PAKE-748549 format. One record per residue: x, y, z of N, C-alpha, C, O in turn; residue in one letter. Coordinates in steps of 0.001 Angstrom, whole numbers, padded with zeros to 6 digits, always signed. Atoms other than C-alpha are relative to their C-alpha. Layout:
N
XYZXYZXYZXYZA/...
This chain:
227
+000228+000497+001441+004685-003629+015830+000528+000454-001224+000831+001646-001170M/-000501+000293+000758+005943-004045+012694-000262+000356-000857-000521-000677-001475E/+000711-000146+001198+004596-001807+009217+000795-001479-001049+001952-001895-001098L/-000758+001020+001491+005227-004622+006166-000788+000136-000665-001018-000873-001330I/+000898-000404+001379+002597-002824+003818-000876+000903+000103-001644+001082+001048Y/+000893-001391-000277+000938+000195+003020-000867-000055-000926-000490+000553-001928Q/+001029+000063+000959-002272-000541+001014-001011+000628-000417-001863+001022+000380G/+001396-000882+000397-004753+001124-000772-000727+000565+000996-000585+001757+001267K/+000684-000158-000761-007205+000887+001778+000278-000611+001485-000616-000742+002320T/-000219+000481-000908-005673-000474+004333+001438+000333+000442+002074+000781-000512K/-000974+000184-000681-002435-000409+006762+001119-001029+000650+001335-000915+001856D/+000201+001527-000948-000830-003924+007638+001101-000450+001228+002162-001064+001113V/-001190+000363-001495+001158-004489+010914+000371-001604+000088-000398-002331-000543Y/-000359+000548-000198+002948-007271+011888-000233+000010+001669+000087+001028+002283K/+000168-000363-001846+002130-007749+015937+001612-001335+000294+002297-002004-000479L/-001134+000748-000769+004848-009608+018788-000435-001287-000154+000447-002116-000377E/+000047+000727+000112+002957-012098+018597-000257-001176-000984-000539-002347-000729D/-000031+000613+001146+002952-013083+014935-001447+000447-000468-001518+000622-001684G/+000838-000616+001006-000868-011731+014396+000242+001206-000812+001213+001962-000821N/-000209-001431+001143-001302-009081+011890-001240+001257+000586-002319+000904+001063I/+000459-001336-000277-002751-005594+012661-001079+001144-001232-000441+002087-001701Q/+000657-000426+001587-005291-004086+009601-000513+001622+000919-001199+001905+001901L/+000723-001437-000413-005909-000473+010154-000617+000742-001124-000029+000929-002189M/+000941-000312+001107-008354+000892+008114-000030+001533-000380+000149+002358+000515F/-000144-001263+000260-008475+004117+006099-000907+000810-000323-001961+000233-000057K/+001404-000426+000329-011040+006513+004962+000023+000171-001509-000911+000752-002062D/-000247-000114+001819-009497+006201+000781-001159-001535-000444-001253-002575+000207D/+000391+001134+000474-011719+003863-001313+000522-000030-001270+001241+000859-001726V/-000298+000260+001893-011227+002607-005047-000748+000375-000373-001892+000493+000068T/+001343-000786+001079-012524+004285-008141+000712+000518-000974+001806-000043-001040G/-000782-000030+000498-011201+005822-010553-000525+001691-000907-001595+001563-001501E/+000374-001301-000116-011738+009615-011409-001268+000822+000813-002281+001454+000512D/+000981-000799-001094-013255+010807-008277-001448-001253+000378-002111-001281+001415G/+001250+001098+000001-016074+007681-008928+000425-001029+000904+001627-001290+000949V/-000345+001103-001057-016139+004909-006220-000282-001497-000693-001393-002024-000738F/+000374+001456+000715-015695+001443-008099+000982-001110+000723+002192-001135+000498D/-000398+001106-000819-014908-001592-005758+000946-001048-000781+001640-001877-000191P/-000989+000844+000707-013038-003330-008759+001023+000532-000266+002068-000046-000565G/-001327-000380+000549-010987-000451-009446+001590-000814+000515+001605-001837+001200A/-000959+000376-000858-007229-000953-008555+001090+001159-000130+002205+001160-000651N/-000600-001597-000227-006349+002900-007722-001150+000708+000427-002279+000809-000053T/+000634-000686-001229-007560+004790-004997-000424+001347-000540+000308+002293-000834V/+000306-000893+000434-010146+006909-006079-000703+001466+000649-000879+002598+000199G/+000024-001178-000818-011067+009092-003742-000192+000032+001700-000971-000646+002370L/+000442-000205-002049-011171+009882+000256-001454+000618+000690-001966+001730+000561T/+001452-000635-001044-014515+009940+002773+000281-000477+001417+000366-001538+002035I/+000304-000041-001779-014443+010733+006167-000361-000695+000612-001587-000744+000509D/+001164+000793-001047-015485+008391+008690+000104-001605-000978-000247-002598-000342G/+000436+000954+000211-015382+005613+006104+000866-001436+000283+000468-002509-000173V/-000613+000856-000158-012602+003451+007401-000625-000290+001759-000408-001473+002021G/+000528+000588-000540-014323+003179+010712-001263-000590-000436-001510-001733-000049K/+001456+000975+000543-017927+002258+008941+000872-001143-000455+000792-002309-000068A/-000231+001450+000705-015997+000158+006922+000397-001109+001006+000135-002304+000866G/-000546+001564-000958-014146-001755+010288-001519-000484+000295-001781-001588-000182L/+000969+000188-000577-017849-001672+011987-000699-001172-000691-001063-002180-000086K/+000836+001282+001205-019540-003927+008830+000695-000996-000213+000134-002085-000335M/-000961+001308+000252-016539-006127+008269-000136-000637+001550-000334-001832+001765T/+000046+001127-001614-016594-006993+012337-001293-000878+000006-001380-002026+000443T/+001893-000218-000396-020770-006897+012168-000186-002055-001042-000659-003150-000736Y/-000041+001685+001061-020193-010028+008841+001194-000999+000131+001091-002042-000515F/-000945+000499-000341-017022-011350+010011-000270-001406+001497+000209-002518+001716F/+000309+000558-001297-018920-012146+013713-000775-001139-000697-000368-002270-000432E/+000871+000333+000522-021620-013515+011643+000389-001587-001040-000077-002726-001078K/-000671+001167+000578-019593-015611+009387+000404-001162+000839+000047-002306+000556L/-000209+000685-001062-017869-017029+012834-000803-001371+000575-000503-002532+000854R/+001262+000771-000489-021217-018268+013902-000347-001009-001207-000669-002115-000774E/+000090+000955+000790-021664-020163+010936+001409-001107-000714+001449-001956-001604K/-001472+000827-000503-018087-021691+011386+000534-000070-001781+001245-000925-002310N/-001305-000407+001216-016957-019997+007702+001519+000341+000842+001770+000846+001937I/-001350-000305-000838-013145-019968+008136+000226+001530-000548-000074+001605-001739P/-000550-000959-000500-011970-016381+008587+001048+000217+000312+001720-000681+000820T/-001682+000089-000533-008616-014712+009199-000446+001108+001214+000389+001969+001491H/+000985-001536-000648-011088-012069+011648+000845-000870+001702+000892-002097+001795Y/+000285+000249-001286-010036-012364+015626-000546+000751+000948-001224+000081+001728I/+000497-000715-000220-011027-009276+017124+000009+001395-000431+000083+001244-001650K/+000693-000959+000035-011741-005577+016875+000413+000946+000916+000085+000828+002096T/-000323-001242-000768-010298-002424+018156-000595+001288-000566+000158+002213-000871N/+000363-001437+000204-012656+000401+017224+000826+001369+000480+000913+002322-000294F/-000651-001208-000027-010725+003003+018733+001194+000538-000825+001444+001725-001033D/-000943+000047+000964-007751+002196+016421-000094+000124-000792+000887+000334-001505D/+000154+000587+001363-009886+001682+013534+000579-000769-000202+001063-000497-001300V/-001136+000815+000111-007598-001342+013709-001198-002167+000362-001781-002558+001373A/-000051+001172-000204-008620-005125+013398+001031-001217-000129+001529-001562-001201M/-000708+001280+000176-006603-008288+014454-000370-000888-000706-001551-000727-001012I/-000189+000811+001130-006300-010953+012159+001394-001141+000247+002559-000919+000576V/-001330+000519+000140-004530-014273+011842+000922+000504-001539+000550+001280-002420K/-000540-000070+000918-001651-014550+009511-000332-000810-001207-000767-001961-001215D/+000695+000867+001353-002419-015488+005969+001266-000396-001003+002300+000230-000768A/-000811-000348+001299-000312-016119+003005-000891-000173-001303-001741-001023-001568E/+000485-000144+001220-001189-014998-000288+000300-001489-001161+001216-002311-001185M/-000038+000949+001310-001986-017281-003547+000615+001445-001020+000222+002534-001436F/-000925-000822+001144+000821-015944-005738+000038+001571+000655+000242+001844+001838G/+000081-001550-000570+000588-012112-005343-001033+000431+000834-001099+001487+001464N/+001320-000699-000271-002542-011878-004294-001422-000086-000887-001303+000368-002025G/+000883+000340+000770-006087-012787-005623-001106+001159+000588-001220+001769+001650L/+001385-000843-000848-009435-010832-005662-001114-001297-000723-000670-001954-001664E/+001349+000139+000274-012799-012443-006329-001003+000494-000015-001478+000655+001110V/+001384-000557+000280-015789-011044-007450-000879-000768-000191-000961-001678-001016I/+001357+000982+000425-019051-012290-006939-000843+000665-000638-000941+001601+000155C/+000807-000941+000914-021657-010335-009623-001277-000467-000221-001590-001506-000801R/+001261+000733-000122-025024-010579-009150-001322+000749-001103-002527+000542-001244Y/+000622-001458+000570-025808-007286-011544+001348-000059-001190+002463-000400-000797R/-000931-000810+000927-023767-006176-015102+000105+001141+000112-000443+002064-000491A/-000764-001649-000553-022015-003411-013469+001727+000145+000013+002611-000712+000023V/-001647-000427-000119-018612-001533-013342+000317-000689-001324-000219-000660-002432G/-001032+000259+001192-016012-003224-015261-000577-001265-000406-000232-001112-001578S/+000379+000931+000773-017466-006369-016456-000900+000457-001069-000802+000084-002238F/+000477-000391+001511-020099-004348-018403+001012+001158-000991+000757+001341-002181Y/-000800-000752+000776-017437-001914-019643+000450-001114-001180+000447-001018-002407R/-001105+000771+001283-015478-004941-021172-001353-000833-000966-001211-001139-002150R/+000742+000668+000521-018784-006689-021892-001429+000608-000709-002484+000038-000987Y/+001464-000246+000347-021291-004605-023092-000293-000439-001523-001400-000067-001911A/+000861+000339+001420-021890-005902-026718-000671-001342+000323-001175-001754-000722A/+000701+001413-000474-023443-009373-025073-001205+000015+000904-002187-000724+000971F/+001411+000088-000941-025459-007733-022143-000342+001571+000072+000178+002458-000605C/+000799-000994+000194-027631-005033-021251+000728+000292+002047+000997-000560+002894E/-000478-000468-001238-026356-002878-017900-000896+000104+000838-001952+000735+000793E/+001137+000166-000973-027634-004045-014733-001156-001570-000063-002169-001932+000536G/+000950+001179+000635-028747-007414-016650+000605-001219+001259+001715-001534+001688Q/-000782+001092-000977-028968-010208-014115+001432-001278-000246+001545-001602-001428A/-001121+000720-000017-025645-012728-013613+000058-001286+000761+001104-001935+000789L/+000219+000512-000917-026906-014927-011305+001465-000497+000996+001939-001617+000807D/-001063+000401-000618-023739-014850-008622+001186-000863-001011+001732-001953-000842S/-001569+000346+000247-020866-014964-011060+001025-000264+000121+001350+000750+000738F/-001734-000168-001287-017343-015539-009711+000735-000045-001059+000796-000943-001900V/-001185-000419+000900-014621-013757-011599+001296-000128+000989+001160+000057+002198E/-001595+000117-000849-010898-014216-010142+000510+001054-000768+000141+001284-001919V/-000792-000897+000782-008669-011554-011017+001296+000162+000489+001405-000517+001510T/-001288+000146-000256-005010-010920-010550-000066+001174+000866-000810+002124+000621I/-000169-001683-000325-003871-008144-008004+001586+000198-000498+002620-000203+000038K/-000676-000971+000578-001806-006217-010290-000224+000947-000399-000748+001114-001500D/+000408-001610+000770-001993-002463-010415+000718-000004-001269+000042-000357-002235D/-000449+000066+001594+000542-002182-013523-000811-000714-001308-000771-000453-002510E/+000934+000745+001566-001945-004641-015640-001089-000124+000175-001754-001038-000313R/+001379+000331-000099-005011-003875-014353-000899-000763+000614-002112-000580+000512G/+000384+001097-000704-005703-006731-012288-000586-000542-001115-001643+000052-001326D/+000677+000672+000751-006742-008863-015020-000442-001273+000448+000200-002054+001150P/+000760+000978-000329-009221-011282-014755+001041-001292-000241+002212-001052-000539P/-001178+001194-000329-007439-015040-014538-001693-000984-000546-002901-000767-000454I/+001554+001108-000124-009658-018403-015606+000933-000993+000975+001968-000687+001567S/-000209+000807-001102-009156-021386-013549+001203-000595-000436+002236-000690+000228K/-001077+000577+000675-007160-023145-016375+001049+000698+000359+001834-000112+000853E/-000969-000282+000201-004469-020591-016177+000300+000079+001659+001372-000436+001977A/-000086+000214-001552-004628-020332-012212+000781-001049+000142+001942-000848+000497L/-000710+001172-000444-003711-024238-011932+001147-000084-001426+002174-000507-000896T/-000954+000261+000429-001392-024443-014863+001852+001275+000736+003072+001168+000863L/-001713-001003-000266+000993-021116-013627-000162-000483+001756+000113+000388+002581L/-000185+000464-001395+000626-023276-010032-000255+001294+001310+000012+001132+002501R/+000892-000503-000601-000996-020446-008635-001188-000561+001444-001112-000201+002619V/+000951+001089-000708-004005-022911-007012+000237-000883-000292+001137-001062-001112V/+000327+001155+000561-004822-025965-007310-001256-000202-000586-002041+000657-000185T/+000969+000060+000022-007669-027196-008885-001318+000288+001244-002237+001098+001366E/+001005+000295-001263-009468-028347-005611-000204+001180+000926-001303+001308+001467A/+000169-001167-000230-008415-024714-004119-001035+000757-000236-001733+001362+000578E/+000271-001121+000813-009827-022903-006700-001240-000601+000064-001529+000094+001039Y/+001050+000405-000020-013316-024711-006807-000515+000298+001482-001623+000820+001611D/+000539-000865-001039-013217-024020-002604-000183+001584-000199-001234+002188+000014Q/+000460-001497+000067-012563-020330-003349-001220+000363-000459-001787+001356-000002I/+001233-000728+000508-015733-020259-005588-001436-000396+000942-002465+000272+001042V/+000818+000557-000823-017674-022460-003223-000452+000818+001224-001495+000628+001850S/+000043-000524-001357-017201-020146-000383-000024+001350-000294-000198+002173+000605L/+000407-001740+000578-017486-016751-002347-001670-000159-000228-002567+000479+000323T/+001606+000245+000032-020836-017954-003354-001080+000106+001090-002115+000767+001009K/+000215-000419-000767-021524-018557+000038-000434+001003+001179-001480+001075+001824E/+000028-001071-000298-020538-015574+001571-000664+001243-000286-001194+002087+000437I/+000955-000706+000383-021965-013747-000531-001056+000248-000023-001495+001350+000309S/+001303+000239-000571-025131-014857-000447-000629+000347+001373-001813+000620+001575Q/+000822-000204-001511-025254-014382+003636-000213+001910-000012-000959+002593+000691I/-000047-001274+000056-024404-010753+002441-001031+000634+000100-001480+001441+000913V/+000760-000934+000788-026796-009994+000106-001323-000201+000758-002233+000627+000773K/+001809+000247-000556-029937-011725+002099+000357+001255+001102-000279+002309+001127E/-000288-001128-001290-028530-009556+005097-000249+001989-000274-000483+002906+000514T/+000245-001168+000116-028812-006461+003157-001276+000671-001187-001475+001775-001695L/+001195-000391+000760-032144-007149+001122-000617-000401+000985-001684+000180+000787A/+000834-000812-001454-033777-007464+004757+000010+001091+000185-001001+001416+000808D/+000100-001527-000003-032922-003645+004627-000099+000739-001125+000429+001742-001606K/+000323-000354+001729-034481-003631+001391+000842+000453-001367+000281+000926-002355G/-000996-000367+000368-030865-003083-000219-000120-001174-001194-000627-002217-000781L/-000887+000744+000609-029814-004997-003065+001173-000089-000715+001404+000768-001568E/-001216+000528+000075-026652-006502-003652+000292-000082-001297-000190-001063-001864L/-000090+000535+001323-025212-005915-007337+001237-000689-000239+001271-001458-001200F/-001325+000843-000141-021463-007276-006607+000870+000701+000987+001007+001852+001401D/-001129-000158-001060-018804-007872-004306+001206-000610+000009+001254-001838-000059I/-001200+000307-000401-014957-007832-003790+000657-001106+001119+001212-000390+001952K/-000443+000104-000804-013667-010501-001467+001941-000860-000499+002550-001000-001560L/-001209+000320+000473-010243-012007-001076+000435-001042+001041+000373-000894+002261E/-000800+000938-001116-008542-015099+000395+001171-000711-000189+001756-000937-001248F/-001557+000689-000130-005461-016907+001724+000079-001038+000656-000974-001418+001169G/-000503+000998-000778-004000-019528+003316+000235+000346+001409+001059+001171+001804R/-001149-000309-001229-003682-019816+006923+001434-000436+000389+001702-001621+000190N/-001483+000423+000430+000227-019848+007431+000105-001225+000893+000972-001916+000357K/+000015+000753-001148-000205-022566+010766-000791-001011-000591-000413-002170-000420E/+000294+001498+000262-002518-024827+009121-000762-000201-001319-001754-000894-001545T/+000567-000254+001343-003015-023869+005526-001131-000202-000148-001284-000863-001175K/+001055+000017+000055-006535-023772+006028-000277+001146-000914+000294+002189-000595E/+000289-000907+000063-008284-021659+003370-001032+001048+000750-001893+000467+001410I/+000440-000859-000470-009797-018882+004600-000415+001713-000328+000618+002170+000161M/+000768-000600-000393-011642-015489+004256+000586+001142+000029-000212+001827+000668L/-000607-001067-000600-009063-012235+004453-000846+001479-000434-001928+001769-000944I/+000530-002122+000736-009452-008043+003724-000719-000369+001363-000374-000827+002452D/+000918-001138-000370-012482-006768+004744-001398+000157-000810-001431+000814-001850E/+001596-000471+000512-016699-006813+003984-000329+000898+000753-000578+000921+001959I/+000507-001198-000280-017520-003574+003834-001011+000594-001234-001647-000008-002099S/+000927-001354+001165-019369-000675+001635+001271+000412-001172+001175+000589-002386G/-000672-000184+001199-016392-000020+000052+000917-000929-000697+001920-000700-001372G/-000707+001046+001297-015543-003447-001512-001518-000834-000832-001394-001899-001435N/+000940+000122+000763-019300-003695-002977-000697+001024-000420-000447+002227-000355M/+001077-001176+001012-022058-002119-004888-001348-000598+000267-001832-001698+000003R/+001575+000236-000531-025525-001673-003366-001097+001181-000073-000998+002347+000312V/+000899-000826+000516-028725-000415-004642-001064+000208+000967-001130-000628+001868Y/+001211+000377-001032-032077+000619-002648-001042-000287-001073-000641-000364-002235D/+000897+000476+000604-035028-000274-004119-000392+000511-000973-001066-000129-001780K/+000747-000545+000777-035739+002530-006118+001250+000300-001219+001264+001436-001693D/-001299+000413-000130-032096+001354-007736+001005+001338-000075+001803+001528-000993G/-000747-000790-000260-030551+004425-006335+001302-000480+000238+001295-001708+000316T/-001267+000902-000357-026765+003591-005582-000006+000352+001627-000229+001423+002192Y/-000857-000753-001890-025712+003896-001738+001620+000040+000011+002583-000663-000294I/-001541+000014+000185-022816+004996-001451+000514-000637+001486-000280-001091+002310E/-000072+001706-000914-020351+002713+001203-000596+001236+001604-001518+001082+002405P/+000268-000280-001670-020477+005022+004380-001629+000482+000144-001968+000934+001239L/+000996+000472-000085-023900+004963+003752-001235-000719+000504-002393-000586+000902Q/+000705+001352-000248-024435+001683+004118-000099-000311+001393-001114-000909+001751L/-000100+000002-001305-023643+001638+007594-001262+000219+000195-001985-000777+000178E/+001051-000390-000657-026698+003817+008726-001468-001042-000449-002646-001054-000089T/+001906+000747+000263-029138+001125+006931+000477-001259+000618-000337-002178+000526Y/-000530+001434-000454-027104-001826+008565-000260+000036+001400-000601-000989+001990L/-000063-000255-001596-027151-000281+012227-001017+000939+000073-001326+001432+001157F/
């Protein structure tokens, strides 16, 4: 297999059959040693978080498959801490889509003059450009369509899928007595069919979760609640 990209939390390989293998790492995003799913740098390394993230991702992707929601997921190899996925085209250099249920993290830091920390946001969807040099800036639907990164129809579909997928995750966590504050998702086009599909992962490393007492649940701990 051919290494095509080394990411912050995963390495990406091209397989001989044209599919992609994602190798999960023990790194998570954050700043100054504090985890933040919306951050654009590796903030810390947590032993075992890669395998925990793969286990959770597999669980949610299989749940989405049952609901006929399009994803890049094919199968998982837990021994290699790897997931085999369909090849995908990025939107531009990549977009991150965050569904926010509470005003925390980067959202609160930007808009603290207009909201209280932890304020309910009613599944607000925010799109940012993957651009480490510029701090992954938020971008509007109008700007994305003007720059021809997505069409209006594609943007609307991404927002709709984000809300649907995030609600499934939220309800799953609620069944375990947990509350989802926000979650970061990524989408791409299937290289063969051009269908928009969920890519990357769904794990503790890209969401912020709290228990009923308002205690933050670390990414590695989240697995123990689900399984």
